[in-house]
KETIZA-864945 format. One record per atom (N, C-alpha, C): residue in one letter; x, y, z. Coordinates in pm, whole numbers, padded with zeros to 5 digits, always signed. Example, Ala and Ser with C-alpha at 12.3 -4.5 7.8 and 13.67 -1.06 7.14 Angstrom:
A+01319-00569+00780
A+01230-00450+00780
A+01320-00330+00780
S+01285-00225+00708
S+01367-00106+00714
S+01290+00003+00787
This chain:
X+00367-00734+01648
X+00299-00697+01566
X+00151-00832+01526
X+00049-00767+01517
X-00061-00841+01521
X-00091-00892+01340
X-00098-01019+01327
X-00103-01084+01206
X-00222-01148+01194
X-00287-01125+01055
X-00399-01253+01007
X-00367-01368+00925
X-00431-01470+00919
X-00378-01571+00851
X-00374-01547+00710
X-00308-01602+00622
X-00292-01593+00476
X-00429-01611+00406
X-00470-01506+00308
X-00593-01542+00234
X-00543-01592+00070
X-00616-01675+00053
X-00592-01706-00084
X-00718-01640-00189
X-00637-01559-00299
X-00748-01446-00356
X-00751-01494-00484
X-00829-01499-00570
X-00788-01444-00700
X-00802-01300-00737
X-00777-01259-00864
X-00774-01131-00894
X-00914-01051-00876
X-01017-01104-00917
X-01138-01017-00867
X-01145-00960-00736
X-01110-01101-00621
X-01108-01076-00496
X-01026-00995-00443
X-00886-00982-00480
X-00783-00888-00450
X-00845-00753-00474
X-00897-00739-00606
X-00920-00595-00661
X-01060-00544-00554
X-01126-00630-00539
X-01255-00620-00415
X-01226-00539-00292
X-01110-00647-00227
X-01033-00605-00121
X-00968-00453-00111
X-00923-00442-00233
X-00848-00318-00241
X-00942-00203-00228
X-01042-00210-00330
X-01138-00111-00321
X-01211-00083-00183
X-01225-00177-00086
X-01251-00184+00049
X-01181-00103+00096
X-01040-00113+00084
X-00944-00059+00163
X-00947+00080+00166
X-00973+00135+00002
X-00989+00281-00036
X-01094+00356+00061
X-01198+00260+00090
X-01324+00342+00137
X-01272+00324+00300
X-01231+00207+00356
X-01203+00204+00495
X-01082+00286+00555
X-00958+00295+00506
X-00846+00321+00529
X-00867+00489+00608
X-00807+00517+00674
X-00805+00685+00746
X-00687+00729+00695
X-00711+00858+00686
X-00563+00948+00628
X-00452+00894+00746
X-00342+00914+00701
X-00246+00860+00803
X-00202+00720+00795
X-00262+00623+00713
X-00248+00518+00701
X-00143+00507+00579
X-00051+00416+00668
X+00078+00377+00593
X+00054+00222+00538
X+00060+00217+00422
X+00046+00049+00366
X+00184-00001+00345
X+00267-00089+00373
X+00390-00115+00294
X+00341-00257+00211
X+00390-00268+00094
X+00330-00393+00020
X+00451-00466-00024
X+00501-00610-00008
X+00606-00686-00014
X+00576-00797-00125
X+00601-00834-00202
X+00631-00932-00290
X+00710-00893-00416
X+00703-01008-00461
X+00803-01010-00613
X+00706-00946-00715
X+00798-00921-00820
X+00729-00903-00982
X+00610-00980-00963
X+00525-00918-01031
X+00376-01018-01068
X+00329-01047-00976
X+00323-01011-00847
X+00265-01068-00721
X+00119-00971-00722
X+00105-00880-00755
X-00017-00802-00760
X-00033-00679-00664
X+00114-00637-00651
X+00131-00492-00597
X+00055-00380-00618
X+00089-00371-00765
X+00020-00232-00823
X-00147-00254-00860
X-00162-00373-00874
X-00310-00426-00912
X-00383-00350-00752
X-00329-00403-00645
X-00404-00399-00498
X-00387-00228-00491
X-00286-00146-00549
X-00269-00024-00520
X-00397+00063-00609
X-00391+00010-00716
X-00502+00037-00822
X-00632+00029-00746
X-00681-00067-00699
X-00787-00082-00650
X-00825-00005-00531
X-00712+00026-00451
X-00714+00102-00300
X-00742+00234-00400
X-00694+00292-00493
X-00733+00415-00549
X-00870+00431-00629
X-00904+00329-00642
X-01056+00298-00730
X-01155+00312-00576
X-01121+00277-00497
X-01192+00292-00365
X-01193+00404-00337
X-01099+00498-00304
X-01087+00622-00257
X-01161+00755-00391
X-01204+00684-00484
X-01285+00753-00581
X-01186+00825-00706
X-01068+00752-00659
X-00976+00855-00809
X-00992+00784-00926
X-01025+00860-01014
X-01045+00839-01166
X-00917+00849-01257
X-00839+00892-01242
X-00688+00894-01290
X-00618+00778-01318
X-00578+00728-01426
X-00521+00564-01414
X-00432+00594-01313
X-00421+00481-01217
X-00322+00471-01135
X-00203+00350-01197
X-00107+00393-01202
X+00032+00320-01270
X+00138+00283-01172
X+00220+00217-01174
X+00338+00186-01125
X+00426+00293-01140
X+00453+00379-01034
X+00552+00479-01053
X+00717+00443-01063
X+00753+00336-01109
X+00850+00291-01106
X+00981+00412-01168
X+00944+00483-01260
X+01017+00564-01327
X+01004+00705-01284
X+00891+00756-01204
X+00870+00873-01131
X+00906+00872-00989
X+00908+00750-00941
X+00921+00690-00801
X+00787+00725-00694
X+00704+00852-00709
X+00631+00909-00639
X+00529+00929-00714
X+00370+00902-00719
X+00264+00913-00754
X+00218+01011-00687
X+00146+01105-00690
X+00022+01169-00592
X-00098+01168-00677
X-00194+01140-00603
X-00337+01140-00645
X-00400+01182-00563
X-00452+01309-00564
X-00521+01437-00505
X-00667+01436-00482
X-00729+01384-00588
X-00861+01384-00632
X-00956+01298-00547
X-00915+01223-00502
X-00995+01101-00411
X-01048+01171-00266
X-01113+01086-00187
X-01157+01102-00080
X-01074+01172+00003
X-00924+01092+00011
X-00837+01157+00087
X-00717+01146-00024
X-00595+01198-00010
X-00495+01193-00127
X-00442+01034-00095
X-00371+00982-00193
X-00299+00866-00213
X-00155+00894-00264
X-00061+00879-00200
X+00054+00857-00219
X+00132+00724-00254
X+00189+00711-00363
X+00208+00585-00418
X+00340+00584-00441
X+00463+00497-00356
X+00591+00496-00400
X+00600+00379-00455
X+00718+00339-00524
X+00763+00234-00602
X+00937+00257-00575
X+00999+00177-00479
X+01129+00171-00455
X+01198+00080-00552
X+01150+00020-00618
X+01226-00093-00693
X+01343-00021-00758
X+01471-00119-00744
X+01582-00073-00802
X+01635+00041-00719
X+01622+00091-00603
X+01655+00229-00585
X+01772+00173-00474
X+01869+00286-00478
X+01989+00272-00350
X+01956+00339-00229
X+01988+00317-00129
X+01939+00372+00013
X+01941+00518-00005
X+02055+00577-00061
X+02052+00720-00057
X+01939+00756-00127
X+01951+00728-00265
X+01836+00741-00353
X+01680+00777-00260
X+01654+00651-00191
X+01547+00651-00105
X+01521+00784+00001
X+01643+00787+00061
X+01654+00886+00142
X+01634+01039+00104
X+01683+01052-00024
X+01664+01161-00091
X+01515+01210-00132
X+01410+01092-00139
X+01295+01124-00158
X+01229+01206-00045
X+01267+01150+00058
X+01185+01224+00207
X+01078+01131+00218
X+01037+01016+00193
X+00932+00938+00229
X+00869+00984+00337
X+00957+00999+00455
X+00900+01020+00589
X+00778+01151+00599
X+00843+01248+00508
X+00746+01382+00483
X+00600+01325+00474
X+00579+01207+00394
X+00458+01172+00336
X+00348+01090+00436
X+00446+01016+00530
X+00396+00948+00654
X+00368+01035+00748
X+00463+01149+00787
X+00448+01210+00915
X+00312+01325+00898
X+00284+01337+00759
X+00155+01410+00723
X+00184+01564+00755
X+00302+01644+00791
X+00339+01758+00829
X+00354+01865+00703
X+00417+01826+00621
X+00460+01914+00491
X+00386+01862+00375
X+00295+01768+00366
X+00200+01728+00257
X+00072+01683+00326
X-00046+01731+00245
X-00169+01680+00332
X-00185+01533+00379
X-00231+01503+00487
X-00243+01372+00535
X-00313+01279+00439
X-00270+01167+00390
X-00329+01066+00305
X-00296+00934+00340
X-00318+00834+00239
X-00280+00696+00257
X-00142+00688+00163
X-00068+00644+00258
X+00093+00616+00187
X+00108+00490+00150
X+00110+00451+00030
X+00115+00295-00013
X+00248+00288-00064
X+00342+00188-00052
X+00478+00168-00080
X+00489+00002-00105
X+00546+00042-00241
X+00580-00074-00311
X+00736-00108-00295
X+00770-00225-00270
X+00904-00250-00233
X+00975-00176-00118
X+00898-00194-00039
X+00936-00132+00120
X+01049-00166+00175
X+01123-00294+00128
X+01261-00337+00166
X+01363-00251+00148
X+01345-00148+00064
X+01436-00051-00015
X+01444+00056+00123
X+01314+00070+00198
X+01328+00193+00293
X+01459+00164+00373
X+01545+00283+00427
X+01671+00277+00506
X+01567+00273+00644
X+01448+00328+00677
X+01403+00328+00785
X+01219+00329+00749
X+01177+00220+00853
X+01046+00213+00829
X+00942+00315+00916
X+00849+00342+00875
X+00744+00418+00971
X+00750+00374+01128
X+00685+00433+01187
X+00675+00382+01328
X+00565+00265+01333
X+00450+00322+01270
X+00308+00279+01233
X+00310+00252+01098
X+00240+00114+01056
X+00213+00050+00950
X+00142-00057+00926
X+00058-00085+00816
X+00032-00199+00760
X+00132-00284+00678
X+00142-00390+00710
X+00240-00465+00614
X+00159-00564+00570
X+00140-00559+00395
X+00104-00668+00328
X+00196-00752+00270
X+00198-00872+00268
X+00298-00959+00203
X+00182-01038+00094
X+00223-01021-00045
X+00164-01087-00135
X+00262-01185-00226
X+00189-01324-00216
X+00283-01423-00276
X+00207-01495-00411
X+00249-01522-00526
X+00162-01589-00613
X+00163-01719-00576
X+00042-01776-00557
X+00014-01929-00503
X-00008-02027-00631
X-00078-01955-00718
X-00088-02017-00850
X-00105-01893-00956
X-00096-01923-01093
X-00106-01840-01180
X-00242-01720-01124
X-00337-01778-01101
X-00459-01739-01069
X-00481-01681-00953
X-00417-01723-00827
X-00434-01704-00714
X-00307-01618-00661
X-00354-01543-00543
X-00227-01464-00462
X-00264-01523-00350
X-00155-01528-00254
X-00172-01545-00102
X-00121-01401-00018
X-00231-01325+00027
X-00211-01218+00119
X-00211-01220+00249
X-00109-01183+00338
X-00070-01187+00471
X-00100-01059+00488
X-00186-01014+00618
X-00173-00888+00628
X-00124-00861+00787
X-00077-00773+00815
X-00026-00749+00935
X-00038-00618+01001
X-00024-00571+01119
X-00019-00453+01162
X+00061-00387+01290
X+00113-00299+01285
X+00179-00219+01389
X+00095-00189+01511
X+00104-00147+01617
X+00030-00135+01709
X-00111-00059+01681
X-00064+00066+01667
X-00190+00178+01625
X-00289+00129+01512
X-00235+00047+01438
X-00296+00033+01291
X-00380-00142+01331
X-00325-00200+01445
X-00385-00330+01466
X-00539-00343+01483
X-00632-00229+01523
X-00764-00219+01547
X-00818-00210+01387
X-00772-00156+01278
X-00811-00164+01150
X-00797-00309+01097
X-00721-00410+01142
X-00732-00536+01073
X-00878-00616+01055
X-00943-00620+01177
X-01103-00695+01130
X-01154-00653+01018
X-01167-00513+01035
X-01220-00449+00941
X-01211-00448+00772
X-01051-00445+00769
X-01003-00465+00644
X-00993-00603+00567
X-01026-00673+00640
X-01038-00814+00593
X-01190-00896+00565
X-01276-00796+00593
X-01427-00807+00576
X-01479-00697+00490
X-01472-00712+00375
X-01544-00624+00274
X-01655-00632+00288
């Protein structure tokens, strides 16, 4: 898995990076976001949505589990798997979203992917860590097919 060194980002820079990803990521991209509560996972997803041209407010789907935003350049499918049991995650059939067969291909973003029983074959892995109250450390890595995206994603 190709990895880029961690970036230290303040909130405006994290949001700028997310907006860039919304413009640059292709349909079929899967983004797995790891990080503790308050690390900036939802902020990153909101910024990706802005970059896609989504005007609807993007909120963490903790209680609805999946939010579908279809109005942007391509669809955004936002999962929050926090506190779910493996069977509950299986019942959501997240693979239908990243396979793009039964739903329109879009960008799939999953918060708390450690709750997935099975990872997709190809994905971008984002690790967000609170470095200081104002700074986040972001590490980005990718599986084989997503590796060519890495240099562009880190240079908005």
